[in-house]
C-alpha positions as CSV (number, residue, x, y, z in Angstrom):
1,M,-17.5,3.3,17.2
2,S,-18.8,1.6,14.0
3,G,-22.0,0.7,15.8
4,L,-22.5,4.2,17.2
5,A,-22.0,5.7,13.7
6,A,-24.3,3.1,12.1
7,A,-27.0,3.7,14.6
8,I,-26.9,7.5,14.2
9,R,-27.0,7.2,10.4
10,C,-30.0,5.0,10.6
11,A,-31.8,7.0,13.3
12,R,-31.6,10.2,11.1
13,Y,-34.3,8.6,8.9
14,F,-35.9,5.9,11.1
15,P,-35.5,6.5,14.8
16,D,-36.6,3.0,15.9
17,V,-32.9,1.9,16.4
18,L,-31.5,0.0,19.4
19,I,-27.9,-0.5,20.3
20,L,-27.1,-3.6,22.4
21,E,-23.9,-3.0,24.3
22,Q,-22.4,-5.8,26.5
23,H,-20.3,-3.4,28.6
24,I,-21.4,-0.6,31.0
25,R,-20.5,2.1,28.6
26,A,-20.1,2.6,24.8
27,G,-17.0,2.8,22.7
28,G,-15.8,-0.8,22.5
29,L,-12.0,-0.8,22.0
30,N,-12.0,3.0,22.3
31,S,-13.6,3.8,25.6
32,Y,-12.7,4.8,29.1
33,Y,-13.0,3.9,32.8
34,Y,-12.4,5.5,36.1
35,Q,-9.8,4.4,38.7
36,Q,-9.7,6.3,42.0
37,G,-11.7,9.1,40.5
38,R,-9.3,9.5,37.5
39,L,-10.4,8.9,33.9
40,F,-8.3,6.4,31.9
41,E,-8.7,6.1,28.1
42,T,-8.6,2.6,26.6
43,G,-7.2,2.0,23.2
44,L,-7.0,5.6,21.9
45,H,-3.5,6.8,20.9
46,A,-4.6,9.1,18.2
47,I,-7.3,9.5,15.6
48,T,-6.1,9.1,12.0
49,N,-7.6,10.8,8.9
50,F,-7.1,14.3,10.1
51,A,-8.1,16.9,7.4
52,P,-8.8,20.6,7.2
53,P,-12.5,21.6,7.2
54,D,-12.4,22.7,3.5
55,D,-11.4,19.3,2.2
56,K,-14.9,18.1,1.5
57,K,-13.8,14.7,0.1
58,A,-11.7,13.8,3.2
59,P,-13.1,10.8,5.2
60,L,-13.4,12.8,8.4
61,N,-15.5,15.5,6.7
62,R,-17.6,13.0,4.8
63,L,-18.3,11.2,8.0
64,L,-19.5,14.3,9.8
65,R,-21.9,15.1,6.9
66,Q,-23.3,11.6,7.0
67,L,-23.8,11.8,10.8
68,G,-25.3,15.3,10.6
69,M,-22.7,16.6,13.1
70,K,-20.5,19.6,13.3
71,R,-16.8,19.3,13.3
72,E,-16.6,21.3,16.6
73,S,-18.3,18.4,18.3
74,F,-15.1,16.4,18.3
75,R,-12.7,19.3,19.2
76,L,-9.7,17.7,17.4
77,C,-6.1,18.8,18.0
78,P,-3.6,17.9,15.2
79,Q,-0.3,16.2,16.0
80,M,3.0,18.1,16.4
81,G,4.9,15.5,14.5
82,S,5.8,11.8,14.6
83,E,8.7,9.5,13.9
84,I,9.7,6.1,12.7
85,R,13.0,5.0,14.2
86,F,15.1,2.0,13.1
87,P,18.6,0.8,13.9
88,G,21.6,2.6,12.4
89,G,20.2,6.1,13.1
90,K,17.6,5.7,10.4
91,T,14.7,8.0,11.3
92,L,11.7,9.2,9.2
93,T,9.7,12.2,10.4
94,F,6.2,13.1,9.3
95,T,3.4,15.5,10.2
96,N,-0.1,16.2,8.9
97,N,1.6,17.8,5.9
98,F,2.7,15.1,3.5
99,D,5.5,17.2,2.2
100,E,7.4,16.6,5.4
101,M,7.3,12.8,4.8
102,T,8.5,13.2,1.3
103,A,11.4,15.5,2.4
104,S,12.3,13.0,5.1
105,V,12.4,10.1,2.6
106,G,14.6,12.2,0.4
107,R,17.1,12.9,3.2
108,V,17.3,9.3,4.5
109,F,16.7,7.3,1.3
110,P,17.8,9.6,-1.6
111,K,18.1,6.6,-3.9
112,S,14.5,5.6,-3.3
113,L,12.9,9.1,-3.5
114,A,11.7,8.8,-7.2
115,A,10.3,5.3,-6.5
116,F,8.6,6.6,-3.4
117,L,6.9,9.4,-5.3
118,Q,5.7,6.9,-7.9
119,L,4.4,4.7,-5.1
120,T,2.4,7.5,-3.5
121,K,0.9,8.5,-6.9
122,W,-0.1,4.8,-7.4
123,L,-1.7,4.7,-3.9
124,Q,-3.6,7.9,-4.6
125,D,-5.2,6.4,-7.7
126,F,-5.8,2.9,-6.2
127,D,-9.3,1.8,-5.1
128,P,-8.8,-0.2,-1.9
129,F,-12.5,-1.0,-1.5
130,A,-12.8,-3.1,-4.7
131,E,-13.2,-6.8,-4.0
132,A,-9.9,-8.5,-4.5
133,P,-7.9,-11.5,-3.0
134,F,-5.2,-10.9,-0.5
135,R,-2.1,-9.3,-2.0
136,S,1.1,-9.0,0.0
137,A,1.9,-5.3,0.7
138,R,5.4,-6.2,1.9
139,A,6.2,-7.9,-1.4
140,F,4.6,-5.0,-3.3
141,L,6.7,-2.4,-1.5
142,R,9.9,-4.3,-2.0
143,E,9.2,-4.6,-5.7
144,R,8.7,-0.9,-6.0
145,L,11.3,0.5,-3.6
146,P,15.1,0.0,-4.2
147,E,15.9,-0.1,-0.5
148,P,14.2,-2.9,1.6
149,L,14.7,-0.9,4.8
150,L,12.4,1.9,3.6
151,A,9.7,-0.7,2.9
152,D,10.0,-2.0,6.5
153,M,10.0,1.4,8.0
154,L,6.8,2.3,6.1
155,L,5.2,-1.0,7.2
156,C,6.0,-0.4,10.9
157,P,3.3,2.2,11.7
158,L,0.9,0.8,9.1
159,S,1.1,-2.6,10.8
160,F,0.9,-1.4,14.4
161,Y,-2.1,0.7,13.6
162,G,-4.1,-1.7,11.4
163,S,-2.7,-5.0,10.3
164,S,-4.2,-8.3,11.3
165,V,-1.7,-10.3,9.2
166,E,1.6,-11.5,10.6
167,N,4.7,-9.9,9.0
168,D,2.5,-8.3,6.3
169,I,-0.6,-6.3,5.5
170,D,-3.1,-6.7,2.7
171,L,-2.4,-4.3,-0.1
172,S,-5.8,-2.8,0.1
173,Q,-5.4,-2.3,3.9
174,L,-2.0,-0.7,3.3
175,A,-3.6,1.8,0.9
176,I,-6.2,2.7,3.5
177,M,-3.7,3.1,6.3
178,F,-1.2,4.9,4.2
179,R,-3.8,7.6,3.4
180,A,-5.0,7.7,6.9
181,I,-1.6,8.1,8.6
182,F,0.7,9.7,6.0
183,F,-1.5,11.6,3.5
184,E,-3.9,12.9,6.2
185,G,-2.3,12.3,9.6
186,F,-3.0,12.2,13.4
187,C,-5.1,14.2,15.8
188,R,-6.6,13.7,19.2
189,P,-9.7,15.1,21.1
190,Q,-8.7,18.1,23.1
191,G,-10.1,16.4,26.2
192,T,-10.6,12.6,26.1
193,I,-12.4,9.9,24.1
194,K,-15.3,10.4,26.6
195,D,-16.0,13.8,25.0
196,I,-16.4,12.2,21.5
197,L,-18.5,9.4,22.9
198,D,-20.7,11.8,24.8
199,A,-21.2,13.9,21.7
200,L,-22.1,10.8,19.6
201,L,-24.5,9.4,22.2
202,R,-26.2,12.8,22.8
203,H,-26.8,13.2,19.1
204,Y,-28.0,9.7,18.7
205,E,-30.5,10.0,21.6
206,E,-31.7,13.4,20.3
207,L,-32.6,11.5,17.0
208,G,-34.7,9.1,19.0
209,G,-32.2,6.2,19.2
210,R,-31.9,4.0,22.3
211,I,-29.0,2.1,23.8
212,R,-29.0,-0.7,26.4
213,Y,-26.0,-1.4,28.5
214,R,-25.0,-4.8,30.1
215,A,-27.0,-6.3,27.2
216,K,-24.7,-9.0,25.9
217,V,-26.1,-11.0,23.0
218,A,-25.9,-14.8,23.5
219,A,-27.5,-15.8,20.2
220,I,-28.9,-14.5,16.9
221,I,-32.2,-16.3,16.1
222,H,-32.6,-17.1,12.4
223,D,-34.3,-19.3,9.9
224,N,-34.5,-19.5,6.1
225,G,-31.8,-16.9,5.6
226,Q,-33.5,-14.3,7.8
227,V,-32.7,-13.2,11.3
228,R,-35.7,-12.5,13.5
229,A,-34.4,-11.8,17.0
230,A,-31.4,-11.2,19.2
231,R,-31.4,-13.4,22.4
232,L,-29.6,-11.8,25.4
233,E,-27.8,-13.8,28.1
234,T,-30.8,-13.2,30.3
235,G,-33.0,-15.1,27.9
236,E,-34.9,-12.1,26.7
237,E,-35.5,-12.1,22.9
238,I,-35.6,-8.8,21.0
239,D,-37.4,-8.9,17.7
240,C,-35.7,-7.0,14.9
241,R,-36.1,-6.1,11.2
242,F,-32.3,-5.8,10.6
243,I,-29.2,-6.5,12.6
244,L,-25.8,-4.8,11.9
245,S,-23.1,-6.7,13.8
246,T,-19.9,-4.8,14.8
247,I,-18.4,-7.5,17.0
248,G,-16.4,-9.3,14.3
249,H,-16.9,-12.0,11.7
250,A,-16.1,-15.1,13.7
251,E,-17.8,-13.7,16.8
252,T,-21.0,-13.1,14.8
253,L,-20.8,-16.6,13.3
254,A,-20.6,-18.0,16.8
255,L,-23.8,-16.2,17.7
256,L,-25.5,-17.8,14.7
257,G,-24.6,-21.2,16.1
258,E,-21.7,-22.1,13.9
259,K,-18.8,-24.1,15.3
260,L,-15.5,-22.3,14.9
261,R,-12.0,-23.8,14.7
262,E,-9.6,-22.4,17.2
263,D,-7.3,-19.8,15.8
264,G,-4.5,-18.7,18.2
265,R,-2.7,-16.5,15.8
266,R,-4.7,-13.3,16.3
267,L,-2.4,-10.4,16.8
268,G,-2.7,-8.9,20.3
269,F,-0.9,-6.2,22.2
270,I,0.1,-5.1,25.7
271,E,-0.3,-1.4,26.5
272,N,1.1,0.4,29.5
273,M,-0.2,3.8,30.7
274,M,2.6,5.6,32.5
275,A,2.5,9.0,34.3
276,L,5.7,11.0,34.3
277,P,6.7,14.6,34.9
278,A,6.1,16.5,31.6
279,A,9.6,18.0,31.8
280,S,11.1,14.5,31.5
281,L,9.4,13.7,28.2
282,P,10.1,14.9,24.6
283,H,7.9,17.9,23.8
284,D,7.9,17.9,20.0
285,R,7.0,14.3,19.0
286,S,3.4,13.0,19.2
287,I,4.0,9.3,18.4
288,I,7.2,7.3,17.8
289,F,7.1,4.0,16.0
290,F,10.3,2.0,16.6
291,N,12.1,-1.2,15.8
292,T,15.4,-2.1,17.5
293,G,16.0,-5.6,15.9
294,E,18.0,-6.4,12.9
295,K,14.7,-7.1,11.0
296,F,11.2,-5.8,11.6
297,H,9.0,-8.7,12.9
298,Y,5.3,-8.2,13.3
299,A,4.0,-11.5,14.5
300,V,2.7,-13.2,17.6
301,P,5.8,-13.4,19.8
302,R,7.1,-16.6,21.3
303,E,7.2,-15.0,24.7
304,A,4.5,-13.0,26.5
305,V,5.7,-9.7,25.0
306,D,8.0,-8.6,22.2
307,F,9.9,-5.5,23.2
308,A,12.0,-5.3,20.0
309,S,9.4,-3.0,18.4
310,G,6.4,-0.9,19.4
311,V,4.7,2.4,19.7
312,L,5.4,5.3,22.1
313,C,2.5,7.8,22.3
314,L,2.7,11.2,24.0
315,P,-1.0,12.4,24.2
316,A,0.1,15.8,25.5
317,N,2.1,16.5,22.3
318,F,-0.8,17.5,20.1
319,L,-1.5,21.1,19.3
320,G,-4.0,22.4,21.9
321,C,-3.4,19.5,24.3
322,Q,-0.1,20.7,25.7
323,R,0.7,20.4,29.5
324,Q,2.7,22.7,31.7
325,Q,6.3,21.5,32.4
326,S,5.4,21.2,36.1
327,E,2.5,18.8,35.4
328,M,2.4,15.1,35.0
329,A,2.0,13.8,31.5
330,W,1.0,10.4,30.0
331,L,3.2,8.1,28.1
332,R,1.5,5.1,26.4
333,T,3.7,2.2,25.4
334,T,2.5,-0.6,23.1
335,H,4.1,-3.9,22.1
336,L,3.0,-7.1,20.5
337,A,1.8,-9.7,23.0
338,N,1.0,-13.5,23.0
339,Y,-2.5,-14.2,24.1
340,E,-1.9,-17.9,25.1
341,K,1.2,-17.0,27.2
342,W,-0.9,-14.4,29.1
343,R,-3.8,-16.9,29.5
344,I,-1.4,-19.3,31.2
345,I,0.1,-16.5,33.4
346,A,-3.4,-15.4,34.4
347,A,-4.3,-18.8,35.7
348,D,-2.7,-17.5,38.9
349,S,-4.0,-13.9,39.5
350,G,-1.0,-13.1,41.7
351,K,1.4,-14.0,38.8
352,Y,-0.7,-12.0,36.4
353,Q,-0.4,-8.7,38.3
354,A,3.3,-9.3,38.9
355,A,3.9,-10.1,35.3
356,K,2.1,-6.9,34.2
357,Q,4.3,-4.8,36.5
358,A,7.5,-6.5,35.3
359,M,6.5,-6.0,31.7
360,A,5.7,-2.4,32.3
361,A,9.2,-1.9,33.9
362,Q,10.8,-3.4,30.8
363,S,8.7,-1.2,28.5
364,L,9.8,1.9,30.4
365,A,13.4,0.8,30.0
366,V,12.8,0.5,26.2
367,A,11.3,4.0,26.2
368,E,14.4,5.4,28.0
369,K,16.6,4.0,25.2
370,I,14.4,5.4,22.5
371,F,14.1,8.8,24.1
372,G,17.8,8.8,25.2
373,M,16.9,10.1,28.6
374,S,16.2,8.8,32.1
375,L,12.6,8.2,33.1
376,E,13.2,7.2,36.7
377,N,10.1,8.9,38.1
378,G,7.8,7.0,35.7
379,V,4.9,5.2,37.4
380,C,2.8,2.7,35.5
381,E,-0.8,3.5,36.4
382,D,-2.3,0.5,34.5
383,S,-1.7,-2.1,31.8
384,F,-3.9,-3.9,29.3
385,T,-3.1,-7.3,27.9
386,P,-4.8,-9.3,25.2
387,L,-6.9,-10.9,28.0
388,T,-8.2,-7.4,28.9
389,V,-9.3,-6.8,25.3
390,A,-11.0,-10.3,25.1
391,R,-12.8,-9.7,28.4
392,F,-14.3,-6.3,27.8
393,S,-14.8,-6.3,24.0
394,G,-15.4,-10.0,23.2
395,K,-12.7,-10.1,20.5
396,R,-11.3,-13.6,20.1
397,H,-7.9,-14.0,21.6
398,G,-7.9,-10.2,22.2
399,G,-7.2,-9.6,18.5
400,I,-7.7,-5.8,18.1
401,Y,-7.7,-5.9,14.3
402,G,-9.8,-8.9,13.9
403,A,-9.5,-11.6,11.3
404,P,-7.0,-11.5,8.4
405,G,-9.8,-12.0,5.9
406,K,-12.1,-9.1,5.5
407,I,-15.8,-9.1,4.3
408,K,-15.6,-5.9,2.4
409,D,-19.3,-5.8,1.3
410,G,-20.5,-6.7,4.8
411,D,-22.6,-9.5,3.3
412,L,-22.9,-12.6,5.6
413,G,-25.4,-14.4,3.4
414,F,-28.5,-13.3,5.2
415,A,-31.2,-11.0,3.9
416,N,-31.2,-8.8,7.0
417,L,-27.9,-9.4,8.9
418,F,-24.8,-7.5,7.9
419,L,-21.3,-6.9,9.2
420,A,-19.5,-3.6,9.9
421,G,-16.3,-2.6,11.7
422,T,-12.8,-4.0,11.7
423,D,-13.7,-7.3,9.9
424,Q,-15.5,-5.4,7.2
425,G,-12.2,-3.8,6.3
426,F,-12.3,-0.1,7.4
427,L,-9.6,0.8,10.0
428,G,-9.0,3.4,12.7
429,I,-11.7,5.3,14.5
430,I,-12.8,7.4,11.5
431,G,-12.6,4.3,9.2
432,A,-14.6,2.2,11.7
433,M,-17.3,4.9,11.9
434,L,-17.4,5.2,8.1
435,S,-17.8,1.4,7.9
436,G,-21.0,1.6,10.0
437,V,-22.3,4.4,7.9
438,S,-21.5,2.8,4.6
439,M,-23.1,-0.6,5.5
440,V,-26.3,1.2,6.6
441,N,-26.3,3.2,3.4
442,R,-25.7,0.1,1.3
443,H,-27.8,-2.6,3.0
444,I,-30.4,-1.1,5.3
445,L,-31.6,2.4,4.2
446,P,-32.6,1.2,0.7
447,K,-34.9,-1.4,2.2
448,L,-36.6,0.7,4.8
C-alpha cells in the first residue's frame, strides 16, 4: 500500500514511474486471492484513522488530497463499536467517537479517569515523528496510570495492530496507534480490499504509471553511494534514477548485498477465516481484542500458537456492510504464532495442513468462550501462518510489523535509495500510504 501511494504521488508530477511487484497482484500484506471462485481478503481486518470529510487535518483526508483522489473512491463504512476484554469481567468499549472510550474508562477504572484524560492530552500534543531513541510505552503508561490493568488493556489493541516489539511498543508508535485506533477509529471498504486496490491502480495508470507483476527484485545495483539499477530474478536490469523500497529495512539491505544476522524474534501471527451463519454471531461489535491470561503477554510464543490473547474481527459489523440474518458471515481470528515452530511443522506438508486445521478448531473454541455462544456450524475456510506471510510478501520470518527499529526519515545512506512502509515507522493502511507519500515528498520530488 505504501508503494502504491508513493507511485501515485510521484506520477502526479512525473509519470515515468514503475512499480516492481513480486506477486501476481498488488497490495502486499493487504491483498486478496480467489479460491473456488470466491474472493478472500488477506490481512485486512479494518482500516484505522477513520475521520469525517470535514476534518481537513485528519490523516485519511490529507492522504486523499496528496493522491488527488476523492473520498468516495474508497467507500468506507465506519465501525459499529469494538471491545477490549480481559479477565474478571473487565471490558472497555470504544467507537469512532472518543467520548465513548473516555466514558468506558470512567466506568471500569474510575480511579484512573483523571490520569487517563491527562494522558490523552499529552498524546495529542506529542510529536511521534521526531527522531528519538526507543522509549518503553509500557513503562510510560504504568508511570501515568494508577491501575496497571488499564495500561495492559490499552496496550492490547495497540500491540496487535502495530507493535514489532515483544511485550512493549515504542512510545512514538504508541502515540501513532492511539490516535489511529482510539482518537479516530475503524472503518472498512463497503466491498473488499480489491475495490480499494482497483481504485488506486486505476488512478495510477491514468496518471501514466506502470506496474509489472511477477517482477521480483534479486539485487539492487549500486556504486559510490548511488543506486543505478534493479536486477530481477530473470537477470534483467532496469535502470533507475530513484528507488523507493517498501519491502522492509533488512530485506532492502539484503538486496544491496549486505550479510544479515539471523533474527528469529520477529512477531508473527496465525489468522483463520471462518464462515458462520450470521445469526450465530454478535451483531453490534466490529472487533474484539481479548486476553484470557493472568497477564497480557505479547511475545513470540513457545508453542506454534498462543491462544491466550488475540483479535476477533466481524467484517459484517460495520455500518453499511451488514448481512442478512440468513446469510453466512465471516469471522476472522488472529493469534500470535511462532515462525520457527511452523517452519518445522511445514517440513511435512501433510502435518502442516493438519496443524492448521487443528489450530483453527482451537481458535473457534476460544471465540465461543469470548462470545459466550456456540459456534458449532463454523467452517474454517482458510488459515494463514507466518510462513504464508513470508512466502507471499518476502517479510523475514513472516514479521508483519517489520523490525523493532524504525528508520523514521527513510534515509538508508544513499543519494537516491530510500525506505518507506512499516520499517519507516508509519502503521496501518492509511499510515503505510502516508509513509510512501511523505518519503516521495521529502526525498524525490525536490530532486526531480
